[in-house]
N, C-alpha and C positions, 0 to 999 in steps of 0.2 A: 504495499500500502504505498503508496507517492505519498507524504509528508513536507508541505513546502515550507512548516515554516522550520523542523527540521535542517532542512533545505540551505534556510538562508544564517541560522544556525550557526550550522558547519561553512559554509561561504566569508560569515565573518568572523572564527578561529582561523580561519583560515590566510586569509587579511592579513587581520591582529596578528601573526606568527609576524608575516613577512616585514608587514607592520615595523613591528617592536628590530627585528633587526637592522633592519634601516637608520634605527632609533626616532624611528616616527610614535606619536602612541593612539591607538586608536581603540577602542574597546572593543568587545566579545560580548554575545549573549546568552544565556545557558538555556539548558533542554535539558528534558528526562532521560531520552533514550542518550544521553553522551556519555550513560559511566559503563554502557554496555559494551560490551567486545563487537569489536566490527574492523574489515578491511577494507578501505579506500583508495581511491587514487587521487591525485592533487594535478588539474590541468593549467596552465596556464595559456593565455592567449595576448602576445603586446600589439593594441592593432592588428590583429582581426587572425594574424601569427601564431602559429606554435612558440608558447618562447620556454614550456618546462613540462614536464609530465614524468608523475615519482607516484611511486605508491605499493599497496602490498599486496596480495593477492588472500592471504590466509588472516583470520581475528586472530590476534592474539594481541590486543593489549588496548583498552578504551579509545569507541570513535575519537571521543574528543584528542590523543594523546597520539592519535593514526593519522588524524587530519594534521594535525600542529606541524610535527615531527615530515611527516610528507609533502605539507605546503613550504617548509623548508627547506628540505633536497632540491622541489621544482624548482625552487625560484634563485637558491644558491648550488646546489649543489647537481643538478643535472650531465652530464660530459659535453650533451653537444651541443649547450650554450655557458656562454660566462657566466659569470654570476648577474640577477638585477640588476639595478641601482635604481636608487631616488630619481632622479631624471627621465624612470620609465617605467616609473610604481603604477603612478595614474593613469595611464594611458593602457595599463596591464590586467586586465577581467581573468577571472579565479572560472572552475567548471571543477564542481569534487560530484566524483563516483561512492556508489555508496554500494559492493559487493554484493554478492548473496553465497555462502558458499559452495566451492567448488565442487561438480561430478567428474571426478578422474575418473578415463578408461579407458581404452587401449584396444585399437581394428587392426582387424589382419591389412586391412589396405588405404590407401589414403581415398580411394574411393568410398567405402565406407564410413567415411569420417564425413566429406563433400555429403553423403544423402541424408548424413544426419545434420547436418548445423544452418541456423535459422538466423541468415543474414542479417544485424541491423540492429537481432535480439542474442544470439552469444556472442559472448567475449569468448576465446580463445588463450592455450598457454601452449606451451608444451617446452616436456625437457628429455635428456639424453643425456644424461653425467652431468656435463660440466657446462654442459650446454644448454640456453634456457630464454623464451620471449614469450610474451603474452604480446597483446591485442584484444582494446576493451572493442564493448561493441560500436561506439562512435567510427572507431576505424573503415567499420564496413561503407561509409559514406564515399570513402574516398577510394574504396577498391571493391566492389558489390558481388564481382566475377568472387567465387571458390575456390579456384584453383591458382586467382591473383593473389587471393588473402593470405592463401596457408601457404603461395612461393616467397611472399614480399614477411611472413612470418618464422619463414626458415630460416631466408635471407638473418634475421635477425637474430635469428637465437644461432649466428655462422655454425646452419647444414645447407649441403646444394637444396639451387630449388625442386630439385628430380630425388630428394633423398624419399626414402621410408624406408618407416620397420615397425613391425610390431610392438615393439618390444618399446617405444617410444610414450610416454606420458602427457596423454590429452586431459589439459581439465576445461570444461566448458560451464563459465561463467555466467549470471543475469548484471546488469547495474540500475539501479535510480540514480538519475544524475543530475544535480542541479547547475543553472548557469547563474551567473549575477547580473549576465546582460537583461538576461530575462522577466529575474527577477524587475529591470531597475526599466524593465520598458513594461510594462503589469505599469510602475505609481507612473507611468508617465498619463498613461489609457484613465 
């Protein structure tokens, strides 16, 4: 069930954590669900472009702490980007994804997995030995074809695009996501 008040609070926690690290002070609200275990991803967009995305696939800490730590990691430790600056902060928007528990499966063939996938709904993680990667369901917007989606995910994991092994661990999960820009748009209407 979607809880927009929880989404607002999670976005506020992420934004406050980043602001605090930058030496800016903004407050964050509370919500009863914050003390529950949860796995989240925090994605940052600067002027509409990806600026950082870090998260957790498994719920190992309270949601409030998970969002805070993932926000800081997305802003300052995503290896694809330099650390976020004060100058970028105001034009950076936050998206928080709360993940369901993953369903870990094995498939004999990639065709079996492609048949099982629900584009736009399923997030997918792949893991084999020390190679692992995940794509949130939002990635389907850029890669709607299951073959291309899986090839890009395998590439991200450091595996060849045509690789398949029945020992590959596949995790499927769903997310509830909230975008800061959605709340701002609703406030204006």
